[in-house]
Structure formats: C-alpha cells, structure tokens
C-alpha positions in Angstrom: 86.9 113.8 103.6 83.1 115.3 103.4 79.6 115.5 102.5 82.0 116.7 100.1 80.9 116.5 96.6 82.7 113.8 94.5 84.3 116.4 92.3 86.1 115.5 89.1 88.7 112.9 89.7 92.2 114.2 90.3 93.6 111.9 87.7 92.6 110.4 84.5 92.6 107.5 83.9 91.4 106.1 87.2 94.3 103.6 87.4 96.6 106.6 87.8 94.6 107.8 90.8 94.7 104.4 92.4 98.5 104.3 91.9 98.9 107.7 93.5 97.0 106.6 96.6 99.2 103.5 96.9 96.2 101.3 96.1 95.9 100.3 99.7 95.0 103.5 101.5 91.6 105.0 102.0 92.3 108.6 101.4 94.8 109.7 103.9 92.9 108.6 107.0 94.2 105.1 106.7 97.5 105.7 104.9 98.8 107.2 108.1 99.5 110.7 106.8 96.5 112.8 107.6 96.5 116.5 107.9 94.9 118.1 110.9 91.4 119.4 110.8 90.9 123.0 110.1 88.1 125.2 108.9 87.8 125.2 105.1 88.9 128.5 103.6 89.0 129.7 100.1 92.2 129.8 98.1 92.2 133.6 98.4 92.1 133.6 102.2 94.3 130.5 102.9 97.7 131.2 104.5 100.6 129.1 103.3 102.2 126.9 106.0 105.8 125.9 106.2 106.6 122.3 105.7 108.8 120.6 108.4 112.6 120.6 108.2 112.9 116.8 107.9 113.8 114.4 105.1 110.1 113.9 104.4 109.5 117.6 104.6 112.3 118.3 102.1 110.6 116.0 99.6 107.2 117.6 100.2 108.8 121.0 99.5 110.2 119.7 96.3 106.8 118.3 95.2 105.0 121.6 96.0 107.6 123.7 94.2 107.4 121.3 91.2 103.7 121.9 90.8 104.6 125.5 89.7 106.8 124.4 86.8 105.0 121.4 85.2 105.7 119.1 83.6 108.4 117.7 85.8 111.3 116.2 83.7 111.4 112.4 84.1 115.0 112.5 85.2 114.1 114.9 88.1 111.2 112.7 89.2 113.5 109.6 89.2 116.0 111.6 91.3 113.3 112.1 94.0 111.1 109.1 93.9 112.1 105.5 94.6 112.4 103.6 91.3 110.3 100.7 92.5 107.5 103.0 93.5 107.5 104.3 90.0 106.3 100.9 88.8 103.0 101.9 90.5 103.0 105.5 89.4 105.0 106.4 86.3 106.5 109.8 85.7 103.9 110.5 83.0 101.1 109.6 85.4 102.4 111.8 88.1 102.6 114.8 85.8 99.1 114.1 84.5 97.8 114.1 88.1 99.7 117.3 89.1 98.6 119.1 86.0 95.0 118.4 86.9 95.2 120.2 90.2 97.6 123.0 89.4 100.0 124.6 91.9 99.7 123.4 95.4 99.9 125.6 98.5 100.3 123.8 101.9 97.9 125.3 104.4 97.8 122.7 107.3 100.3 120.2 108.6 99.2 116.9 110.1 101.2 113.9 111.2 104.9 114.6 111.0 107.9 112.4 111.7 111.4 112.6 110.2 110.4 110.0 107.5 106.7 111.0 106.9 104.5 114.0 106.7 100.9 114.7 105.9 99.5 118.1 104.8 96.6 119.7 103.2 97.1 122.1 100.2 94.9 124.4 98.2 94.7 123.7 94.5 94.0 125.5 91.3 90.3 124.6 91.5 89.7 126.4 88.1 91.0 123.1 86.6 88.0 121.2 88.1 90.0 120.0 91.1 88.6 120.2 94.6 89.6 123.3 96.4 91.8 121.3 98.8 93.6 118.0 98.7 95.4 116.0 101.3 98.9 114.7 100.5 101.0 112.2 102.4 104.7 111.5 101.8 106.9 108.8 103.4 110.6 108.4 102.5 113.1 105.6 102.6 116.3 105.6 104.6 118.1 107.3 101.7 115.5 110.1 101.6 113.7 109.1 98.4 109.9 109.1 98.2 108.7 105.6 98.8 105.0 106.4 99.3 102.9 109.2 98.0 99.3 109.3 99.1 96.6 111.6 97.8 93.1 112.4 98.9 90.5 114.6 97.2 88.6 114.7 100.5 91.0 115.8 103.2 90.0 116.1 106.9 88.9 119.8 106.6 86.3 118.7 104.0 84.6 116.3 106.4 80.9 117.0 107.0 79.8 118.7 110.1 79.8 116.2 113.0 76.4 115.1 114.1 75.2 116.3 117.5 73.3 113.2 118.6 73.9 109.4 118.9 71.1 108.9 116.3 73.1 111.3 114.0 76.3 109.3 114.6 74.5 106.1 113.7 72.9 107.6 110.6 76.2 108.9 109.3 78.0 105.6 109.8 75.2 103.7 108.1 75.5 106.1 105.1 78.9 104.7 104.5 78.1 101.0 104.1 75.3 98.5 104.8 77.2 96.6 107.5 78.4 98.8 110.4 80.0 97.8 113.7 80.5 100.5 116.4 81.6 100.6 120.0 82.0 103.8 122.0 83.4 103.0 125.5 85.0 104.5 128.6 88.3 102.7 129.2 89.5 104.9 132.1 89.4 102.0 134.5 91.2 99.6 132.3 88.1 97.8 131.0 85.6 98.7 128.3 82.5 100.4 129.8 80.0 100.7 126.8 78.5 104.1 126.2 77.0 103.5 122.7 77.1 100.7 120.2 75.9 99.1 117.0 76.3 95.4 116.8 79.6 95.5 118.8 80.0 91.8 119.4 79.9 90.6 115.8 83.3 90.0 114.3 84.1 91.7 111.0 87.2 92.2 108.8 89.4 94.9 110.3 92.1 95.1 107.6 95.3 96.7 109.0 93.8 97.5 112.4 95.1 93.9 113.1 98.5 95.5 113.7 97.3 96.5 117.2 97.6 92.8 118.1 101.2 92.7 116.8 101.9 95.7 119.1 100.4 93.9 122.0 102.7 90.9 121.3 105.6 93.2 121.0 104.9 94.9 124.3 104.6 91.5 126.0 108.0 90.5 124.5 109.7 93.7 125.7 108.2 93.3 129.1 109.5 89.8 129.4 113.0 90.7 128.0 112.7 88.7 124.8 113.1 91.9 122.8 114.2 95.4 123.5 113.1 98.7 121.8 116.7 99.3 120.5 117.3 95.8 119.4 118.2 95.6 115.7 116.3 93.4 113.3 117.4 92.4 109.8 115.4 92.9 106.6 115.4 89.8 104.4 113.4 88.7 101.3 111.3 86.5 103.5 109.9 89.4 105.5 109.4 91.8 102.6 105.9 92.5 101.7 103.9 94.8 99.4 102.7 98.4 100.0 101.6 100.2 102.1 104.8 101.3 103.6 108.4 102.0 102.5 110.5 99.3 104.1 110.0 96.9 101.2 112.3 99.2 99.2 115.3 99.0 101.6 118.2 96.7 100.6 118.3 93.2 102.0 120.4 93.1 105.1 119.2 96.6 106.3 119.1 96.8 110.0 116.0 98.3 111.6 115.4 98.8 115.3 112.4 97.3 117.0 111.3 100.9 117.9 111.5 102.1 114.3 109.7 99.0 113.0 106.8 99.6 115.4 106.6 103.2 114.5 106.4 102.4 110.8 103.9 99.7 111.4 101.4 102.0 113.2 102.1 105.5 111.7 102.1 104.5 108.0 100.8 101.0 108.3 104.1 99.6 106.8 103.5 96.0 105.9 107.1 95.0 105.7 107.8 96.5 109.2 104.8 94.5 110.4 106.1 91.2 109.0 109.6 92.0 110.3 108.1 92.2 113.8 105.9 89.1 113.4 109.0 87.2 112.3 111.0 88.4 115.4 108.1 87.6 117.7 106.9 84.3 116.1 103.4 83.6 115.0 102.5 81.8 118.4 103.3 85.0 120.3 100.9 87.1 118.2 98.2 84.5 118.5 98.7 84.6 122.3 98.1 88.3 122.2 94.6 87.6 120.9 93.8 85.7 124.1 95.7 88.0 126.4 93.5 91.0 125.3 90.3 89.0 125.7 89.3 88.4 122.1 86.0 86.5 122.2 87.0 84.0 119.4 90.7 83.9 118.7 90.3 81.0 116.4 89.0 83.3 113.7 92.5 84.7 113.4 94.4 81.4 113.7 96.8 81.0 112.0 97.6 84.7 112.3 98.6 85.7 108.8 101.5 87.9 107.9 100.7 90.6 105.3 102.9 88.8 102.9 100.8 85.6 103.3 97.6 87.6 102.8 98.9 89.1 99.6 100.0 85.7 98.3 96.6 84.2 99.0 95.0 86.8 96.9 97.6 86.9 94.1 98.8 83.2 93.8 96.6 81.0 91.8 93.6 83.3 92.3 90.9 82.4 93.4 91.5 78.7 93.9 94.2 79.0 96.6 92.3 81.5 98.6 89.2 79.4 98.5 91.1 76.3 99.4 92.6 78.1 102.4 89.2 79.4 103.5 87.6 75.9 103.3 90.4 74.1 105.3 90.3 73.6 109.1 93.0 75.3 111.2 95.5 72.5 110.8 94.9 72.5 107.1 95.4 76.2 106.9 98.7 76.0 108.8 99.9 73.3 106.5 98.9 75.2 103.4 100.9 78.2 104.6 103.9 76.1 105.4 104.0 74.1 102.1 102.5 76.4 99.5 102.2 80.0 100.5 105.4 80.7 102.5 107.8 79.1 100.0 106.3 81.1 97.1 108.1 84.2 95.8 106.4 87.5 96.3 105.1 89.0 93.0 106.3 92.3 91.8 104.7 95.6 92.8 102.7 95.7 89.6 100.6 92.8 91.0 99.1 95.1 93.6 97.1 96.8 90.8 95.0 93.6 90.4 93.8 93.6 94.0 90.9 96.1 93.6 89.3 93.7 91.2 89.3 90.7 93.6 86.4 90.1 95.9 87.1 89.4 99.5 87.2 85.7 100.5 85.7 84.7 103.9 88.4 83.7 106.5 91.2 85.2 104.5 92.4 88.2 106.5 92.0 89.4 110.0 88.8 89.6 112.0 87.7 91.1 115.3 84.6 92.7 116.8 84.4 96.3 118.0 84.4 94.9 121.5 87.6 92.9 120.8 89.4 96.1 119.5 88.3 98.0 122.5 89.8 95.4 124.8 93.1 95.6 122.9 93.2 99.3 123.4 92.4 98.9 127.1 95.2 96.4 127.4 97.6 98.8 125.6 96.7 101.8 127.6 97.3 100.0 130.9 100.5 98.5 129.7 101.9 101.8 128.3 101.8 103.2 131.9 104.9 101.1 132.7 108.0 103.2 132.1 109.8 100.6 130.0 106.7 100.3 127.8 106.0 104.0 127.3 107.1 103.8 123.6 103.8 102.1 123.0 102.0 105.4 123.6 104.5 107.3 121.5 104.0 104.9 118.6 100.2 105.1 118.7 100.1 108.9 119.1 102.4 109.6 116.1 99.4 110.0 113.8 96.0 110.9 115.0 94.2 109.6 111.9 92.9 113.1 111.0 90.7 113.2 114.1 92.1 116.6 115.3 90.1 116.7 118.6 90.0 120.1 120.4 93.3 120.3 122.3 91.6 122.4 125.0 89.7 119.2 126.0 91.8 116.4 124.7 95.5 115.8 125.4 96.2 112.6 123.5 94.9 110.5 120.6 95.9 107.0 119.5 94.9 105.7 116.1 95.1 102.6 114.0 93.0 102.1 110.9 92.7 99.7 108.0 91.3 99.7 104.5 90.5 96.8 102.2 88.5 98.2 99.4 85.2 96.9 100.6 85.9 97.4 104.3 87.2 100.3 106.4 88.2 100.1 110.1 88.8 103.3 112.0 89.8 102.8 115.7 90.9 105.4 118.2 91.6 105.9 121.9 91.6 109.5 123.1 92.2 110.9 126.6 90.9 114.1 128.0 92.9 116.6 130.0 91.0 115.5 133.1 92.4 111.9 132.5 89.3 110.1 131.2 90.0 107.7 128.2 87.5 106.7 125.6 87.7 104.2 122.7 85.7 104.5 119.5 86.0 101.5 117.2 84.1 101.6 113.9 84.0 99.2 111.0 82.1 99.7 107.8 81.7 96.9 105.3 80.0 96.5 101.9 80.4 93.0 100.7 79.1 93.8 97.2 81.1 96.8 96.1 84.0 99.1 97.0 83.3 101.8 99.6 82.6 105.3 98.2 85.3 107.9 98.1 83.6 109.9 100.8 83.5 107.0 103.2 86.6 108.1 105.2 85.2 111.6 105.5 81.9 110.5 106.9 83.5 108.0 109.3 85.8 110.7 110.6 83.0 113.1 111.2 80.9 110.4 113.0 83.8 109.4 115.2 84.7 112.9 116.1 81.1 113.4 117.2 81.2 110.2 119.2 84.1 111.4 121.2 82.4 114.7 122.0 79.2 112.9 123.0 81.1 110.3 125.1 82.9 113.0 127.1 79.5 114.6 128.0 78.0 111.2 129.0 
C-alpha cells in the first residue's frame, strides 16, 4: 500500500493475480488480513519474524518454506489448499505467482487469530517483484487453506501520511473522483464532526454493511433472542461466495454465533454473514438501520444477503439486476422471494466474471459517512455492557493495517469493503486517555476499477486523520 510504484505484476496472466487475491479483496486492507505497519527495510537488513503457532500459522509456514523449493508438486498443494479454492487458483497458477517473487521471508505479523494470519514478507526483488508483499491466509475447520490473499502494496509501503487536513483531502481525492469522508469525535456517544467531505451523501459501502448485521446481532443478544455461544447450522441456503472460508464447510456444520461474528468482521466472510442474517431475520437487520440513526433506511430495504447480491449480478445478467433496481420496495421484495432466493448459487468459477460487470444503482448496500459514524457510536456504547463485550473483541481482531502508535492509541476497530469500483474503509480508534474517534472514508469511481494503490493511499490518509483529530 504506497505512493508505491506499480511494479511488475506479481502474476502473469492478470487472471492469476485476481484469483490469488480472492477476487473480492482490495489488497489486504479489506481482506481482513493486514500486516502491521513498519518502516520499510531492505532485504539485507530485514529480520525474519516467527509466524504464530496456530492452524493458520502452520499453513503460512508451509507456504513460506515452499517458496524455497519451487515448483511445489501439485499433490502437495492439494494436501494444503481446499480443493474448492483451487477452482479459483490452480496449482499451476500458484506456482507461477510464487516463482515470480522468489523466496519469501516474513518480517512483520499483523492480524492473527487461530484461523487467520496476515504478514508482510520480503521477496526476491531481482525477479522484478516489489521488495515486500503482504500475504493473508485463512483456514477452514480442518486446517486447509480456504483463502489466500496477496498484496503488492502492503501497509509498510504506504505513502507518508499527510500532515494537514488539506493533505488528507488531496490524498483521498487522488484515489477516486467521488470521495466521502467524516472524521468525528464519538467519545460522548454521538458523532461530533471534526473534518468532512460530503459526509451526508450516501454511497455504496460494499462489505462495510456488515456493521449493521453486528448491530442487529448485539440487539438480539441483549434481548435474549440469541446468545454468543448458541450454535447455528450451515445449510446450502446460507452458503455464499468468497470472501471467507465458511462456504467450504460441509452442510450441517455447527458454528457458534461468536465465531460467525468473528469471521464476518475479521475476514469479511460472506457465508458467516448470511448465516447470521438468517438467524436474525431480515426485519431485524433492517431495524438496525433505524436504531443507529441512518438518514434514509429505505435505500437498504430490502436488506440484501451477500448471496442475493451475487445472484443479482450473476443470474441473467444484466436484465435481472436492472429489473430489481427499477422496482419499488414491494417489487424488490417479491423479486427476491420468487426469483432470486430459490435460484441455486453458481459455482466458484462464476466469481471470475464479476470484475467485468459494472455496478447497478440500488443493487448493494448504501450509507453515508455520517450513517457509518452513527453505527460505530451505537456499537461503542453498546459494547460497554458486560454481556456485549464480545462486540469489541470482534471489531478489534483486525485493525485493517492502520497500526496506530500504541503509545497514544489503545484500541482500533475496523470494517472495510471493496467492490472493484468502490472502496470503503471505516475505523474507530480510542486513545489511552479514553477519547474515541471515527474515520469513515469511501472512494468511488463509477467509470473504472480503482487503482492498485488505492488502499495504500486511503490507509495513509486515514492514519493522518486520526493523528490530526487527536490534536484537535
């Protein structure tokens, strides 16, 4: 993530690179497996870092070791990587990518849970690869790799953060022509604006919508409808497409509410999200829009599952999506019930067609920066209740690569989203003196996909915004 040059692509052909990044993640910032910020160092001076002793860490160690004895035999790859994921990234493609970067040496560990890890690694840059890459790995319940994310612009490659609000604005506007931003103090439980760019205008927020599912979940736990340890059952009707790993679990697998929430936020797992929406019911999630003070909840009604969103873009494209967008709310609900929900989900290979499909208005999830700030304010107040403390743990599992100075900041919450032409990066961070701030940024280019450096520039601008806000 940088002013970083767009060095030679890590994979050739480009379809191989898209497969490796799961086709739905913007670098690692939004895949949920970011490595922490560190000062860039040369390969000669970088110090190797031990990977965690977890199921995800074990697979990361295998991958790193395998880069020193390429090519990896196909049988070995199939022994480590989920067979369904290999429909997106074939063994030959994986070897091609790894051969283009040479041996990897982990030098910084980011987000880490038993089933996921993000790290930065030095490469053999003599092959034309960038000096560092970011790698994210998530594993299924049997320990096989179910998601492998890759970034040629890891957090340490981000440009130097600007030092003024004008600099923040300029850096965000370098990402896309349409930008929304709100920087606010939420210490009191409401959003006190500090700095903004068009904060009241709604925009697509991609997977940042999952904040509202978490709001609905917190409401259900508080009322006793659900509990954190309650077991939910995976069925074909709740399985979605990547990102995530739960779609690879066998039908009938039992998942706790707590684990589903953690997967939904930390790695933006779509199946975990739909599992929770199914348990909550669509009306409960729609009620969360109003409960948090969204200015216009109707823009997200009916509230789509990720499965429904995929089907609208994959089923009878583009006629069905346009028909949905043109209908009134009752018509959209009827279309979901009669056409979309009964349809079988296409295979994983269908995901490869999504980058070629232009966004359709009203298909997806929408909110303003102000709306997102209000959702965070609601969540931070609610998480203070002992029974709802897991909210904070879930949101803090991955800091989205922000890596704020721990001498000043004690906690960071993150949820992002990426949709090819749109990137949403939303954070809440709390200082050691107890002041909490939200930075919600959305960049959108309705005419073309965002550049590879978009996540890096947004990360630097957001990091600067928190620094400036704390001085305000």
